[in-house]
C-alpha positions as a printed NumPy array, in Angstrom:
array([[  3.312,  -3.626, -23.951],
       [  3.588,  -6.66 , -22.161],
       [  4.069,  -4.8  , -18.691],
       [  0.879,  -2.788, -19.555],
       [ -1.189,  -5.94 , -20.086],
       [ -0.03 ,  -7.667, -17.209],
       [ -0.96 ,  -5.037, -14.873],
       [ -3.308,  -3.16 , -16.998],
       [ -1.376,   0.076, -16.586],
       [ -3.04 ,   3.349, -17.329],
       [ -0.91 ,   6.438, -17.491],
       [ -2.43 ,  10.155, -17.362],
       [ -0.853,  13.599, -16.675],
       [  2.363,  15.253, -17.014],
       [  4.815,  16.505, -14.789],
       [  8.485,  16.881, -13.376],
       [  7.578,  13.514, -11.221],
       [  5.79 ,  10.37 , -11.28 ],
       [  2.961,   9.333,  -8.979],
       [  2.423,   5.211,  -8.832],
       [ -0.543,   4.281,  -7.195],
       [ -0.635,   0.598,  -5.889],
       [ -3.945,  -0.197,  -4.458],
       [ -4.687,  -3.042,  -1.495],
       [ -6.289,  -6.394,  -1.072],
       [ -9.47 ,  -7.002,  -2.7  ],
       [ -9.277,  -3.584,  -4.706],
       [ -8.19 ,  -2.328,  -7.884],
       [ -6.797,   1.011,  -9.418],
       [-10.615,   2.177,  -9.77 ],
       [-10.277,   2.623,  -5.761],
       [ -8.03 ,   5.631,  -6.505],
       [-10.769,   7.596,  -8.613],
       [-11.138,  10.126,  -5.53 ],
       [ -7.472,  10.871,  -5.242],
       [ -5.47 ,  10.581,  -8.736],
       [ -7.042,  13.012, -10.679],
       [ -6.103,  15.73 ,  -8.519],
       [ -2.572,  15.433,  -9.421],
       [ -2.698,  14.773, -13.112],
       [ -2.455,  18.413, -13.79 ],
       [  0.805,  18.194, -12.149],
       [  2.61 ,  14.959, -11.918],
       [  2.437,  12.016, -14.299],
       [  0.029,   9.737, -12.821],
       [  0.59 ,   5.928, -13.055],
       [ -2.155,   3.4  , -12.542],
       [ -2.168,  -0.416, -12.438],
       [ -3.788,  -3.627, -10.793],
       [ -1.773,  -6.102,  -8.784],
       [ -1.405,  -9.289, -10.847],
       [ -4.361, -11.233,  -9.861],
       [ -6.564,  -8.288,  -9.191],
       [ -8.678,  -5.846, -11.853],
       [ -8.33 ,  -6.039, -15.253],
       [ -4.745,  -7.566, -14.725],
       [ -3.734, -10.33 , -16.715],
       [ -4.788, -13.628, -14.854],
       [ -2.58 , -15.982, -16.85 ],
       [  0.467, -13.906, -15.624],
       [ -0.339, -15.159, -11.805],
       [  2.013, -17.875, -10.404],
       [  1.528, -19.133,  -6.741],
       [  5.411, -19.104,  -6.41 ],
       [  6.229, -15.669,  -7.552],
       [  3.501, -14.523,  -5.266],
       [  3.934, -16.416,  -2.411],
       [  5.581, -13.524,  -0.863],
       [  5.27 ,  -9.756,  -1.178],
       [  8.564,  -9.611,  -2.942],
       [  7.148, -10.607,  -6.166],
       [  4.649,  -7.728,  -6.34 ],
       [  7.686,  -5.573,  -5.231],
       [  9.508,  -6.936,  -8.027],
       [  6.803,  -6.089, -10.489],
       [  6.362,  -2.537,  -9.028],
       [ 10.006,  -2.048,  -9.756],
       [  9.585,  -3.215, -13.49 ],
       [  6.376,  -0.74 , -13.976],
       [  8.679,   2.245, -12.677],
       [ 11.403,   1.752, -14.835],
       [  9.02 ,   1.261, -18.198],
       [  6.796,   3.677, -17.165],
       [  8.117,   6.667, -14.618],
       [  9.646,   9.569, -15.837],
       [ 11.715,  11.765, -13.021],
       [ 11.528,  11.082,  -9.409],
       [  9.307,   8.346,  -8.14 ],
       [  6.49 ,   8.828,  -5.514],
       [  4.593,   5.564,  -4.621],
       [  1.406,   5.779,  -3.064],
       [  0.587,   2.555,  -1.756],
       [ -2.626,   1.841,   0.301],
       [ -2.454,  -1.242,   3.059],
       [ -0.458,  -3.908,   2.059],
       [  1.034,  -1.799,  -1.302],
       [  2.504,   0.453,   1.193],
       [  4.914,  -2.409,   2.235],
       [  5.364,  -3.709,  -1.508],
       [  6.43 ,  -0.231,  -2.063],
       [  9.057,  -0.193,   0.788],
       [ 10.302,  -3.965,  -0.633],
       [ 10.552,  -2.354,  -3.976],
       [ 12.744,   0.495,  -2.685],
       [ 14.566,  -1.744,  -0.946],
       [ 15.132,  -3.973,  -4.057],
       [ 16.179,  -0.658,  -6.023],
       [ 17.731,   1.665,  -3.73 ],
       [ 17.751,   5.422,  -4.868],
       [ 14.986,   4.839,  -7.413],
       [ 12.211,   5.698,  -5.494],
       [ 12.237,   9.405,  -3.828],
       [  9.182,   9.165,  -1.627],
       [  6.385,   7.033,  -0.507],
       [  2.769,   8.044,   0.613],
       [  1.467,   5.097,   2.629],
       [ -2.25 ,   4.937,   3.158],
       [ -3.627,   2.858,   5.952],
       [ -0.141,   0.986,   6.053],
       [  0.971,  -1.879,   8.378],
       [  4.382,  -3.882,   8.612],
       [  3.081,  -6.67 ,  10.917],
       [ -0.739,  -7.276,  11.44 ],
       [ -0.418,  -9.47 ,  14.656],
       [  0.51 ,  -8.047,  17.86 ],
       [  3.516,  -9.259,  19.981],
       [  5.053,  -8.41 ,  23.398],
       [  6.395,  -4.783,  22.353],
       [  4.352,  -4.374,  19.532],
       [  0.7  ,  -3.474,  18.666],
       [ -0.49 ,  -4.972,  15.161],
       [ -4.305,  -4.846,  16.059],
       [ -4.698,  -8.725,  16.039],
       [ -3.753, -11.946,  17.652],
       [ -2.105, -14.692,  16.24 ],
       [ -5.495, -16.808,  16.707],
       [ -7.687, -13.958,  15.048],
       [ -5.599, -14.08 ,  11.879],
       [ -5.765, -17.95 ,  11.798],
       [ -9.687, -17.85 ,  12.346],
       [ -9.91 , -15.389,   9.807],
       [ -8.222, -16.913,   6.846],
       [ -9.57 , -20.111,   7.905],
       [-13.067, -18.335,   7.48 ],
       [-11.776, -17.327,   4.188],
       [-10.587, -20.605,   2.898],
       [-13.954, -22.324,   3.826],
       [-16.279, -19.558,   2.37 ],
       [-14.693, -16.608,   0.644],
       [-17.694, -15.002,  -0.819],
       [-19.609, -14.917,   2.71 ],
       [-16.258, -13.816,   4.102],
       [-16.329, -11.078,   1.529],
       [-20.011, -10.08 ,   2.081],
       [-19.426,  -9.662,   6.078],
       [-15.69 ,  -8.349,   6.009],
       [-15.575,  -5.678,   3.16 ],
       [-18.184,  -3.469,   4.675],
       [-16.555,  -3.463,   8.463],
       [-13.312,  -3.052,   6.285],
       [-14.606,   0.443,   4.41 ],
       [-16.392,   1.657,   7.478],
       [-17.383,   5.124,   6.462],
       [-20.795,   5.148,   8.2  ],
       [-22.882,   7.554,   6.111],
       [-21.659,   5.828,   2.904],
       [-22.714,   2.639,   2.625],
       [-22.465,   2.516,  -1.284],
       [-18.626,   2.149,  -0.396],
       [-19.294,  -0.739,   1.473],
       [-21.231,  -2.572,  -1.385],
       [-18.522,  -1.383,  -3.379],
       [-15.629,  -2.905,  -1.888],
       [-17.698,  -6.135,  -1.253],
       [-18.488,  -6.342,  -5.108],
       [-14.388,  -5.871,  -5.799],
       [-13.797,  -8.709,  -3.47 ],
       [-16.519, -10.869,  -4.856],
       [-14.963, -10.264,  -8.121],
       [-11.577, -11.432,  -7.19 ],
       [-10.788, -15.001,  -8.288],
       [-10.992, -16.667,  -4.885],
       [ -7.754, -18.922,  -4.85 ],
       [ -5.815, -15.97 ,  -5.748],
       [ -7.385, -13.926,  -3.105],
       [ -7.064, -16.682,  -0.461],
       [ -3.286, -16.876,  -1.206],
       [ -2.887, -13.114,  -1.097],
       [ -4.787, -12.572,   1.957],
       [ -2.24 , -15.195,   3.701],
       [  0.604, -13.567,   2.47 ],
       [ -0.826, -10.079,   3.471],
       [ -2.013, -10.907,   7.321],
       [  1.184, -13.182,   7.948],
       [  3.642, -10.837,   6.582],
       [  6.221,  -9.31 ,   8.942],
       [  8.026,  -6.308,   7.073],
       [  9.277,  -4.47 ,  10.188],
       [ 12.711,  -5.533,   9.772],
       [ 12.723,  -4.139,   5.93 ],
       [ 11.565,  -0.941,   7.291],
       [ 14.016,  -0.192,  10.124],
       [ 16.201,   3.02 ,   8.726],
       [ 14.488,   3.327,   5.418],
       [ 15.424,   7.081,   4.711],
       [ 13.376,   7.707,   2.09 ],
       [ 10.923,  10.582,   2.537],
       [  7.61 ,   9.23 ,   3.642],
       [  4.253,  10.305,   4.349],
       [  1.863,   8.108,   6.38 ],
       [ -1.876,   8.704,   6.444],
       [ -3.962,   6.727,   9.295],
       [ -7.255,   6.785,   9.818],
       [ -8.257,   7.552,  13.313],
       [-10.619,   4.607,  13.596],
       [ -9.491,   1.415,  11.706],
       [ -9.887,  -1.947,  12.63 ],
       [ -7.189,  -3.331,  10.206],
       [ -4.49 ,  -0.876,  10.718],
       [ -4.81 ,   0.564,  14.474],
       [ -3.642,   4.383,  15.193],
       [ -0.593,   2.645,  17.215],
       [  0.836,   1.187,  13.84 ],
       [  0.869,   4.508,  12.155],
       [  2.675,   5.505,  15.358],
       [  5.108,   2.985,  15.528],
       [  6.095,   3.463,  11.908],
       [  6.566,   7.263,  12.258],
       [  8.932,   6.482,  15.098],
       [ 11.134,   3.758,  12.987],
       [ 11.275,   5.5  ,   9.497],
       [ 13.607,   8.521,  10.428],
       [ 12.386,  11.034,   7.651],
       [  8.504,  10.267,   8.038],
       [  5.528,  12.621,   8.784],
       [  2.161,  10.97 ,  10.22 ],
       [ -0.9  ,  12.563,   9.05 ],
       [ -4.107,  11.293,  11.313],
       [ -7.502,  11.568,   9.208],
       [-10.718,  11.664,  11.129],
       [-11.949,   8.68 ,   9.368],
       [-13.864,   5.284,  10.517],
       [-12.434,   2.902,   8.295],
       [ -9.421,   1.631,   6.478],
       [ -9.835,   3.165,   3.041],
       [ -9.792,   7.198,   3.781],
       [ -8.726,   7.741,   0.295],
       [-12.111,   6.779,  -0.812],
       [-14.502,   7.954,   2.531],
       [-12.261,  11.05 ,   3.349],
       [-10.335,  12.089,   0.21 ],
       [-10.096,  15.764,   1.11 ],
       [ -7.77 ,  15.668,   3.817],
       [ -5.753,  13.142,   2.401],
       [ -5.19 ,  15.263,  -1.057],
       [ -4.26 ,  17.975,   1.273],
       [ -1.643,  16.106,   3.374],
       [ -0.352,  14.827,  -0.013],
       [ -0.276,  18.408,  -1.674],
       [  1.946,  19.383,   1.513],
       [  4.048,  16.25 ,   1.411],
       [  4.721,  16.339,  -2.533],
       [  5.445,  19.837,  -2.916],
       [  9.117,  19.47 ,  -2.717],
       [  8.934,  17.565,  -6.202],
       [  7.298,  20.465,  -7.726],
       [  9.503,  23.099,  -6.177],
       [ 12.716,  24.159,  -8.589],
       [ 16.18 ,  23.164,  -6.79 ],
       [ 17.164,  26.683,  -6.537],
       [ 14.071,  27.331,  -4.427],
       [ 14.387,  24.451,  -2.216]])
């Protein structure tokens, strides 16, 4: 009950494997409503809120525990142990894709697969890597966020969502950003945008589906190509979409890609 309350856990569906959905920065589990119901008839589906987001228990938030993505990965590992049945596939949006990979490193063999939607192991460009931002870009972004979180949210959320022709989604993301407790959001943003998990991913052999938008200001196509190159058991699916949230603005191709990837956990062993 403690973990259920801490992370506002919701469990639906049944099946031979468990999908555990983990949302991105400024979001909550409601953002999975276009995707998760498609799988509840075939999988056990676990939805939760990161501590500090959505309906999670804010009293459980600790600045020291969540000063790195490792704290969130530890939470995910705990949730898997308590709520998952059978093989576990993490479905992580944005920074939660890296949280899933870190949980995999913490508990080798416990996670059977990853679906990474708009993932990025590092947001800052270097000589041989395109992350999408310069260090100066990130420092400016974080400085603006520190000075005026609500103003930053109102400007950035619609740009992050993209989704031209679907303005309601930009409004929804703006409202979600603005509901997040500002001090928690500021720390999570700093942890997210300054993280570098490239070394953690090197040689990670867990089957992985990378779903990347063709036009994403947060995670450009080059990031998806980089991940596909360093993850030896990965597939890359480019979705024709503008924005960082294809699971909301272009759910149908995301569902199709996931159906193909997840079929291996629905096929009896003797038929594989």
